[in-house]
N, C-alpha and C positions, 0 to 999 in steps of 0.2 A: 538489868533491864533499861535501855535508855528509849524516850521518846523527845525528839528534838534536841534541846540542851539539858532537857531535864534527865536525870540518871537515879536510879532504885535499885538497891540490892531485893532480890525477894526470894524467899524459902518457903517451901510448902510440904506439907505431908498430910497424908490421910490419918483421921481419926476415928477408929471403932470403938464403940462403947464396950465395956469389959464383957458384959452379957453377949455381945455379938461374938467377940473373940471366941469364948467359951464354946458358943454354938458352932462356929465353923471350925475350931479345933476337933471338935467331935469326930467328924469326918475325915480328919487329915491323920497322915503317919506322925509319929514322933519327933520325927527328924523335919517335918516340914510345917510343924505348928506355927501361928503367928504368937507374937508377945504383945499384951497389953500395955500401953503406954498412955499415961493421963496427959490431958490438955497441957499442964505444967511442965512436965517433962519435954513432950514435944515442941513446944514454944523455946523452952530453955536451948535445947539443942540446937535448934533453926539459927537463934542468936548468937551462940557459940559459934556455930559453922561460918557465920557470915562476918563476924567481927574482924578476923584477919582479911578479908577481902574489902573492907572498907578504906578509904583514904584517912590518915591522921587528922584528927580534928572535927570529923564526921559524928553527929548524934544519932543514935539509935532512936527511932520513932516505930513501935508496934503498933499495928493495925491489925485487927482481926476481924472476920466476916463471917456469919455463919452463912452456909449455904445449902439449899436444900432442892435435891434433884428428884423430880416425881415421874 
């Protein structure tokens, strides 16, 4: 993402509670079931995917926000 001269690499994933994943999977066929991923695993995956895209010498700064939609 770039705004003016400022550039930032951004990665986002949807997090669902384990309980929510189980509830949603009850109505799904076995092949279409969702897999629970912890917040830690999601963050680690995002950082691993962004690392090769960053120029050498760049530091990684992780900012996490909680978003609530009503």
